[in-house]
N, C-alpha and C positions, 0 to 999 in steps of 0.2 A: 608641845607635848602630844603625845599619842596614848590612846585611852590603854591599849593593851598593856602598856608600861605598867600598869596599876595591878596586874596579876600574870603569873603564867611565863615570867621571862624565859628565854629561851637560852639564858648565861646562867653557868654553874654557880652553885652557892659559895659565897667566900670569895667572889671573883675580884671584886674592886676595893680600893683602898678607900674610898667615899662615894657619896652620890650627894648631887647638889641640886636641889628644887629651888628656883625661885618662881615665885606666883603661879604654881603649878598645882598644889595638892587640894586648894579649893574648889579645882575643877572636875576632880573625881566624887563619885558618889560614896565609894567605901574607902573612908580615910583609913580606918585601921587596914582594911585587906592591901592597901597601897603601902602603908608603912611597913608593914610586915615583909612585903615583896622586896622592896628596898634595903631593908635590912638583911633579907636573906641573902642578898648578892654582895654585901659589904662584908670584909673580913672582921674577924674578932679584933676589936681595939680600933677598928675605921670607924668613920663619920658618916651620917646622914645629915645634910646641912640645909635648911630650910627657912626660907625666906616667904613670908605671906603676909597679904594684905590684912591689916587690924580691923577689926569690923567697929571699933569705936571712932575709927578715922575716916571711913568709907562708907558708901551707900550700902545699904544692907539689902537682903533678899526682899523681893517684892517694892524696893524703892525703884523710882523711874531712872535713875541713873546707875543702878546697879548693872555690874557686867551681866550679860542675860545668860552667860556660860557660867557662872559661880553655882556651884552646890550647896556650899556652906559658908556661914557668918562665922568668922574664927578670932581668937585672940591667942595670948599666950596662956592664960589659965584654962580655957577651953581645951589647946593642944596638950597642956600639961596632964590634964583629966585623961585624954585620949591616951598619950605615952605611958600613963601608970598602969595601963591593961597589959602592958608587955613586959615579958620578965628578962628580955636580953639586952636592954639599953637604959642608960640614963641620961639624964637632961645635962649636958656638959656645961652649958652656959646661963651665968645669972645675969647679964646684961642684954636684955631681949631686944632693944631699939636696933632696928636694921636701918630706917628712914624714919624721922622723926615725923609724926603725924600722919604715917603712911603704913609703913610695915613694920612686922616685927621679926626676929631672927631666932631658930632654936636649933641648937647642935645636939644632936643625938651621937651618943659614943657606945657601940655594939660593945657588951661585956661578954658574952659567951654565944658560943656557935648552937646550930641545933635547928 
């Protein structure tokens, strides 16, 4: 990943059909800002697909075995709360296990431009 991807993409809005981020979002300070930028560059009807380490199965921030580059402990419910702050996406999936006892998946569908 590259930190500048979280803001100010040099890509026009609604350019991509989808964005896929695997074990990436937890590395960004500004999760909401990062999601907004990824959604900005996705076409209406397109998807942002996230696979994120689930904090209930992985070492949490401050634990000796936690990845020192992680900025957040996340799970599906925490992400659902964050996504609820966005007015132009819906959570598209109900089955949120990506890798049992490791990661969850969240698929966002962009519902309108802006």
